[in-house]
C-alpha positions in Angstrom: 122.1 81.5 71.4 119.8 79.8 73.9 116.1 79.3 73.7 115.6 81.2 77.0 116.4 84.6 75.4 113.7 86.8 74.0 114.6 88.8 70.9 114.5 92.6 71.6 115.7 95.7 69.7 118.4 97.7 71.5 116.2 100.8 71.3 113.3 99.0 72.9 115.5 97.6 75.7 116.8 101.1 76.3 113.3 102.6 76.6 112.2 99.9 79.1 115.3 100.4 81.2 115.1 104.2 81.4 111.4 103.9 82.3 112.2 101.4 85.0 114.9 103.6 86.5 112.3 106.4 87.1 111.3 104.3 90.2 114.6 104.4 92.0 116.9 106.9 90.3 117.0 110.6 90.9 116.6 113.1 88.1 120.3 113.8 88.1 121.1 110.1 87.9 118.9 109.6 85.0 120.5 112.6 83.2 123.8 110.8 83.7 122.8 107.3 82.6 120.7 108.3 79.6 123.5 109.6 77.4 125.6 106.6 78.4 123.0 104.1 77.2 122.3 106.2 74.1 125.9 106.0 73.1 125.8 102.2 73.3 122.6 102.1 71.2 124.3 104.3 68.5 127.1 101.9 68.4 124.7 99.0 68.0 123.1 100.8 65.0 126.5 101.5 63.5 127.4 97.7 63.8 123.9 96.7 62.6 123.2 94.9 65.8 119.4 94.6 65.8 118.9 92.1 68.6 120.3 92.4 72.1 120.6 88.6 72.2 123.7 89.0 69.9 125.7 90.9 72.5 128.6 88.9 74.0 132.1 89.5 75.3 133.6 90.0 71.9 131.1 92.8 71.1 131.7 94.5 74.4 135.4 94.5 73.8 134.8 96.2 70.4 132.5 98.7 72.0 135.3 99.7 74.5 137.7 100.3 71.6 135.0 102.4 69.9 134.6 104.5 73.1 138.3 105.1 73.4 138.5 106.1 69.7 135.4 108.3 69.4 135.3 110.1 72.7 137.8 112.4 74.6 137.0 110.6 77.9 139.9 109.8 80.3 140.1 106.5 82.2 137.8 107.8 84.9 135.1 108.8 82.5 135.6 105.6 80.5 135.1 103.7 83.7 131.9 105.5 84.3 130.6 105.0 80.8 131.2 101.3 80.8 129.7 101.0 84.4 126.5 102.5 83.1 126.5 99.9 80.3 127.0 97.1 82.8 124.0 98.3 84.8 121.9 98.4 81.7 122.9 94.8 80.7 122.0 93.6 84.2 118.5 94.8 83.5 118.6 93.2 80.1 119.3 89.8 81.9 116.2 90.3 83.9 114.0 90.7 80.8 115.8 87.8 79.0 117.5 90.2 76.6 121.1 88.9 77.1 122.8 85.9 78.6 123.3 85.9 82.4 127.1 86.1 82.2 127.2 89.1 79.8 127.2 91.9 82.3 130.4 90.5 83.9 132.2 90.6 80.6 132.0 94.4 80.3 135.7 95.4 80.3 135.6 98.1 82.9 139.1 99.6 83.4 140.6 99.8 86.9 141.1 103.4 88.1 144.3 104.0 90.1 144.1 105.4 93.6 143.3 109.1 93.5 142.9 109.0 89.7 139.2 109.8 90.1 139.9 113.0 92.0 140.5 116.3 90.3 143.1 118.3 92.3 142.9 121.4 90.2 142.1 124.6 92.0 142.7 128.3 91.5 145.5 130.1 93.3 144.9 132.6 96.1 145.7 135.4 93.8 143.3 134.2 91.1 140.5 134.0 93.7 141.3 137.5 94.9 141.4 138.9 91.3 138.0 137.4 90.5 136.4 138.9 93.6 138.0 142.3 93.0 136.7 142.3 89.5 133.1 141.4 90.7 133.3 144.1 93.4 134.4 146.7 91.0 132.3 145.9 87.8 129.5 143.6 89.0 128.7 144.5 92.6 125.6 142.8 93.9 125.1 140.7 90.8 124.1 137.1 90.6 127.7 136.1 89.6 129.0 138.0 92.5 126.8 136.1 95.0 127.5 132.8 93.3 131.2 133.2 93.5 131.2 134.6 97.1 129.0 131.8 98.5 131.1 129.1 96.9 134.3 130.8 98.0 133.2 131.2 101.6 131.2 128.1 102.4 132.4 125.6 99.7 128.9 124.8 98.5 128.3 122.6 95.4 126.7 124.2 92.4 123.6 122.0 92.9 123.2 123.0 96.5 123.8 126.7 95.5 121.0 126.7 93.0 118.7 125.0 95.6 118.7 128.0 98.0 115.4 129.8 98.3 115.0 133.3 99.5 113.3 131.9 102.6 116.4 129.8 103.3 118.5 132.9 104.0 118.3 133.9 107.7 119.5 137.5 107.9 119.2 137.7 111.7 121.1 134.5 112.4 123.5 135.1 109.5 122.9 131.6 108.2 121.9 129.7 105.1 119.7 126.6 105.3 120.4 123.8 102.7 117.3 121.6 102.2 116.8 118.5 100.1 113.7 119.1 97.9 113.8 116.5 95.1 110.1 116.7 94.3 109.6 113.0 93.7 106.0 113.6 92.7 107.4 115.1 89.5 109.7 112.5 88.0 110.4 114.3 84.8 111.0 117.7 86.3 114.2 118.5 88.2 113.6 119.7 91.7 116.4 121.0 94.0 118.0 117.8 95.4 121.2 117.8 97.5 123.9 115.3 96.5 123.6 113.3 99.8 119.9 113.6 100.1 118.4 114.3 103.5 121.9 113.7 105.0 123.1 116.7 103.2 120.6 119.1 104.9 122.4 121.6 107.1 122.4 125.1 108.4 125.6 127.0 107.6 126.9 130.2 109.3 128.1 132.9 107.0 130.0 136.2 107.5 128.3 139.5 107.9 130.0 140.7 104.7 128.4 137.8 102.7 125.0 138.4 104.2 125.2 142.1 103.2 126.1 141.1 99.7 123.1 138.8 99.5 120.9 141.6 100.7 122.5 143.9 98.1 121.6 141.3 95.4 118.1 141.0 96.6 117.7 144.8 96.3 119.4 144.9 92.9 116.9 146.2 90.3 118.5 144.0 87.7 117.6 140.8 89.6 114.6 138.9 88.2 111.9 138.5 90.7 110.4 135.2 89.6 109.2 131.9 91.0 110.3 128.4 89.9 108.2 125.6 88.5 107.0 124.7 92.0 106.0 128.2 93.1 109.1 128.7 95.2 111.2 131.8 95.3 114.8 131.0 94.4 117.6 133.1 95.7 119.5 133.0 92.4 117.3 133.8 89.4 117.3 134.1 85.7 114.7 135.5 83.4 113.1 132.0 83.2 113.3 131.1 86.9 115.9 129.2 88.9 119.3 128.8 87.1 120.4 125.4 86.0 123.7 123.9 87.2 125.0 124.4 83.7 124.2 128.1 84.0 126.2 128.5 87.1 129.1 126.6 85.6 129.1 128.9 82.5 129.0 131.9 84.8 132.3 130.8 86.4 133.9 129.8 83.1 133.3 133.4 81.8 134.3 135.1 85.0 137.6 133.2 85.6 139.3 133.9 82.3 142.5 135.8 83.1 142.0 138.3 80.3 138.8 139.5 81.9 140.7 140.7 85.0 144.1 141.8 83.6 143.6 142.2 79.8 146.6 139.8 79.6 146.9 136.2 78.6 149.2 133.9 80.5 149.1 131.4 77.6 150.6 133.8 75.1 147.4 133.9 73.0 146.4 136.9 70.9 143.4 138.1 72.9 141.7 139.7 69.9 141.7 136.4 68.0 141.4 133.9 70.9 138.3 131.8 70.6 137.9 131.7 74.4 137.3 135.4 74.5 133.8 134.7 73.2 131.5 134.0 76.1 130.0 130.8 74.5 133.5 129.4 74.2 134.8 130.6 77.6 135.4 126.9 78.7 138.2 126.7 76.1 140.4 129.0 78.1 143.0 126.8 79.9 142.8 129.0 83.0 139.0 129.1 83.4 137.5 126.8 85.9 134.1 125.4 87.1 132.6 125.5 90.6 134.4 122.3 91.8 138.0 123.8 91.7 136.7 126.8 93.7 135.0 124.4 96.2 138.3 122.6 96.5 140.2 125.8 97.1 137.7 126.8 99.8 137.8 123.5 101.7 141.6 123.3 101.6 141.8 127.0 102.7 139.6 126.3 105.8 141.6 123.2 106.7 144.8 125.1 106.4 143.4 127.8 108.7 142.8 125.1 111.3 139.1 124.6 111.2 138.4 121.2 113.0 137.4 118.6 110.4 134.4 117.4 112.3 133.0 120.9 112.2 134.0 121.4 108.6 132.5 118.0 107.6 129.0 119.2 108.4 129.6 122.6 106.8 130.7 121.4 103.4 128.8 118.0 103.4 131.9 115.8 103.1 132.8 113.0 105.5 136.0 113.3 107.6 137.6 110.3 105.9 137.1 112.0 102.5 138.5 115.3 103.9 141.6 113.4 105.1 142.1 111.5 101.8 141.3 114.1 99.2 141.3 117.6 100.7 144.0 117.8 103.4 147.0 118.4 101.3 149.2 120.0 104.0 152.7 118.6 104.2 153.5 116.4 107.2 155.8 119.0 108.5 153.0 121.7 108.4 150.6 119.3 110.1 153.2 118.6 112.9 153.8 122.3 113.5 150.1 123.0 113.7 149.6 120.2 116.2 152.5 121.5 118.2 150.6 124.8 118.7 147.9 122.8 120.5 150.2 120.6 122.5 152.4 123.4 123.8 149.4 125.1 125.2 148.0 122.0 126.9 151.1 120.2 128.2 154.4 121.3 129.7 157.5 120.3 127.8 156.2 121.0 124.3 157.5 124.0 122.4 157.6 127.3 124.3 156.9 126.7 128.0 155.6 130.2 128.3 152.7 129.3 125.9 151.4 126.6 128.2 147.9 127.6 129.5 146.9 127.8 133.1 144.5 125.2 134.3 141.8 127.8 134.8 142.0 128.8 131.1 141.8 125.1 130.1 138.7 124.7 132.3 137.0 127.5 130.4 137.7 125.7 127.1 136.2 122.5 128.4 132.6 121.5 127.6 130.1 119.7 129.8 131.5 116.3 128.7 134.9 117.2 129.9 136.3 117.6 126.4 138.2 120.5 125.0 136.3 122.7 122.5 138.6 122.6 119.5 137.1 125.7 117.9 137.6 127.8 121.1 141.1 126.5 121.5 141.9 127.4 117.9 140.5 130.9 118.3 142.6 131.3 121.4 145.7 130.3 119.5 144.9 132.5 116.6 144.2 135.5 118.9 147.6 135.0 120.7 149.4 134.8 117.4 147.7 138.0 116.2 148.7 139.8 119.4 152.3 138.7 118.9 152.3 140.0 115.4 150.9 143.3 116.5 153.5 143.7 119.2 156.3 142.8 116.7 155.0 145.3 114.2 154.7 148.0 116.9 158.2 147.3 118.2 159.6 147.4 114.7 157.8 150.7 114.0 159.1 152.2 117.3 162.6 151.1 116.5 162.5 152.7 113.1 161.2 156.0 114.5 163.9 156.0 117.2 166.6 155.4 114.6 165.3 158.1 112.4 165.2 160.6 115.3 168.7 159.8 116.3 169.9 160.2 112.7 168.0 163.5 112.4 169.6 164.8 115.6 173.0 163.7 114.5 172.7 165.8 111.4 172.3 169.1 113.3 173.5 170.9 116.4 171.1 170.2 119.2 169.9 172.8 121.6 171.3 170.7 124.5 174.8 171.2 123.0 174.5 174.9 124.0 172.3 174.6 127.1 174.3 171.9 129.0 175.8 172.6 132.4 179.2 173.5 130.8 177.6 175.9 128.4 175.6 177.8 130.9 178.6 178.0 133.3 180.5 180.0 130.7 179.4 183.7 130.5 180.6 183.9 126.9 178.1 181.3 125.9 175.1 183.2 127.1 174.8 185.4 123.9 175.1 182.2 121.8 172.3 180.5 123.8 170.1 183.6 123.4 171.0 183.8 119.7 170.2 180.1 119.3 166.8 180.4 120.9 166.0 183.4 118.7 167.5 181.7 115.7 165.0 178.7 116.2 162.1 181.0 116.7 162.7 183.6 113.9 162.8 181.2 110.9 159.4 179.7 111.8 158.0 183.2 112.3 159.5 184.3 109.0 158.1 181.3 107.2 154.6 182.0 108.6 154.8 185.6 107.5 156.0 184.6 104.0 153.1 182.0 103.7 150.6 184.7 104.7 152.1 186.9 102.0 151.7 184.2 99.4 148.6 184.9 97.2 145.7 182.5 97.9 142.6 182.0 95.7 140.2 184.9 95.8 142.6 187.1 97.7 144.6 190.2 96.7 148.0 189.4 95.3 149.7 192.3 97.2 150.1 192.2 101.0 148.9 195.0 103.1 151.4 197.7 104.1 151.2 196.7 107.8 152.0 193.0 106.9 154.8 193.9 104.6 156.5 196.0 107.3 156.2 193.2 109.8 157.7 190.7 107.4 160.7 193.0 106.5 161.3 193.7 110.2 161.3 190.0 111.0 163.7 189.2 108.2 166.1 192.0 109.2 166.1 190.9 112.9 166.9 187.3 111.7 169.9 188.5 109.6 171.2 190.5 112.6 171.0 187.6 115.0 172.8 185.3 112.5 175.6 187.8 112.2 175.9 188.1 116.0 176.1 184.3 116.4 178.8 184.1 113.7 180.8 187.0 115.4 180.7 185.3 118.8 181.8 182.0 117.3 184.8 183.8 115.6 183.6 183.0 112.1 183.2 186.7 111.3 186.2 188.8 112.4 185.4 191.9 114.4 
């Protein structure tokens, strides 16, 4: 040890550090680093380290082994935990608590490319099932609004809880996301956005989502409360604005498959499964948090062709990050989607009939002479929709024509008797007449018999006049059938 170090208890160094971080760290950051530093202090106590001056490279290596053995953290989480420790030790250097080279000896593991990204997301069917369940059993509830907003506009849970009633613009069908960290209250969490002021944005929403939000605001079960700062949150609990953990638990409980289908894809006994209990919903392998739903929403919008520069502002993610972590389309799919654009702008690509006239291209061009990608995408989508409708219509018409031909082939048509050859033969005239009467009489007889059928609140016996008419019609029908058969030689004279 050197004389330049000042003895200090690990706990005292911890208190000084966390108090110092109040000046530059957000509430959320402090909530992240505090448990990380506390875990290191607990280890110091277990190793009977009472002076930070004693910490060196050997102790740090032992601490890493301790972390791997006593936590369930993966390499990404372990990297974060040891990074928190390194930042703490840098502060300890400033207060002469550890030697200057100690922070660099923290054995922080390297994280492979993309290892720090979670690619888990629900399937389209799982998203649909969750929404169907909410629409049927919890319409206009807080969980319904939470899920619908995250599904449609890919918002983070922190941004979702930050929405105030006044941030919802019904007339413009938009939601305003505002950064309100409340720095004057260091020990009270405000409603910050992840990227601070850069994350502030106005987001368009569908009419359906806006109507759902209004339904929730009118829901008598909604708690009409204010938060700690006197603001009116959109999402509420009995105690005010929900925490991020509350929203996370809402999704864990909602996304268990047994809730939607009463079946378990993991072959668990539902009656005895621990995850069936709401306070253990996170133990279901199929349940998920807001982030997988956010990932599904972003990838869905990319796959539908939303331009990334527009999507970037909407979901508060840079275009490079969208390209690296969210655009998971195959290269073949990307090529085909690009071809849809090129074949409309240039001759010689794809279907030449799809190439747009110059006048149409001019209408898609903005004041800077650049094509509006959104307008072009809408035009492509509209043309594909029209083609699908024409194809469906042609298929339906074809099926109806085939059915009609088959139906006609199963019976003798009226034209078979009324063609030029038939009319030119005198002997055919009685047959034609019989055929006409034969087509009219069964319909007439059927109507008479239906009228004779007893209806509710009517007499069960027909009147004398109606009975006589029915019998006469039936008799005439039998006579005409006999005449036809005689003329055709089926019944000998």
